[in-house]
C-alpha positions, 0 to 999 in steps of 0.5 A, spaced: 892 969 901 893 975 895 901 973 896 900 966 895 896 967 888 901 972 886 906 967 887 902 962 883 900 967 877 908 968 876 910 961 876 905 959 871 906 965 867 913 963 867 912 956 865 907 958 859 911 963 856 917 959 856 921 959 849 922 953 845 927 954 839 930 949 834 937 947 835 941 948 828 946 953 825 943 959 823 949 962 819 950 960 812 957 962 813 958 957 819 956 951 815 960 947 811 955 942 809 947 940 810 945 933 808 939 930 808 939 923 810 934 917 810 935 911 815 934 904 812 929 900 817 932 894 815 939 895 816 940 897 823 941 904 822 945 905 816 943 910 811 939 908 805 939 915 802 943 921 802 943 928 799 947 934 800 944 941 799 946 946 794 948 953 797 941 956 795 937 950 798 941 951 804 939 959 804 932 957 803 932 952 809 935 957 813 929 962 811 924 956 812 927 954 819 927 962 821 920 962 820 918 956 823 911 956 827 911 952 834 906 947 834 908 944 841 910 937 843 909 931 839 911 924 837 913 922 830 917 917 827 922 921 823 922 920 815 929 923 815 934 927 818 937 934 816 944 934 818 948 941 819 956 940 819 959 946 822 966 949 819 969 949 826 967 943 829 960 940 831 954 937 828 947 939 829 941 934 827 934 935 826 928 930 825 923 931 819 916 928 818 913 932 812 913 939 814 913 938 821 920 938 824 924 938 831 930 938 834 934 931 835 933 931 843 927 934 843 919 933 842 917 940 841 915 941 834 915 946 829 911 947 822 915 949 816 913 951 809 913 946 804 920 946 800 920 942 793 927 939 795 925 937 802 918 934 799 922 931 793 927 927 797 
């Protein structure tokens, strides 16, 4: 009986400590551009607003993402997206609603600090 309890404990412990991370480009040297894009609900996916971030804003965003606090799986309709364009190739996209942020293909959410350029978009 004890080996079965030990196996169950190890299994559930490994599930509980599973790490979730945001998938974004972490180094500013690898980033070509970061753009905020807000979809237009009336135009079948076209973007109503876009805003390219300055180098300083990108640094602030990366710092906030590094400090993001995990809040668990959530569902929300994104207010806008943050698109990272990599210098070499490939893009990454994050979904944002207020100060809640999550990966494009994930429901695991994080809370980030308030940034003026995000709040005013």
